[in-house]
C-alpha positions, 0 to 999 in steps of 0.5 A, a space after each residue: 399192391 395198388 392203393 384202393 382209393 387210387 384205383 377208385 379215383 382213376 376208375 371213376 374218372 375214366 368211367 365218367 369220360 366213357 359214360 359221356 362218350 356213350 359207353 353206359 353200363 350199370 357203373 356209369 349210368 349215374 353220369 347220364 342221370 346227372 346230365 353229363 350226356 347232354 350233347 353239348 357237355 359230353 365231349 367237355 366232360 370226357 376231356 375234363 376227365 382226361 385232363 384230370 387223369 393227366 394232371 394226376 399222372 404228372 403229380 404222382 410221377 415216380 410215386 406210384 407202384 407198377 400196377 397204379 402207374 399201369 392203370 393210370 397210363 392205360 386210362 389216359 391212353 384209352 381216353 386219348 384214343 377215344 377223343 382223337 389226337 386233339 385231346 392231349 390233356 395239357 
């Protein structure tokens, strides 16, 4: 069973990136209030979240259960696709 704090961390980083890319909903609207959607910062914010998720994946490799690994892999893949091939998170 996934650890709730791990799930929250992954979801938070993904939501921040998605909000920066314009996907606002009730859960991610705080990013807009915090100034993360300013034109010059939006892509940087999304790329930073992707880098953090990628680092988390590298540091936790072999220590996650299937659900946690799947959640993290899905978040990284989704953001890489949204950001295009130029954002590999390295």
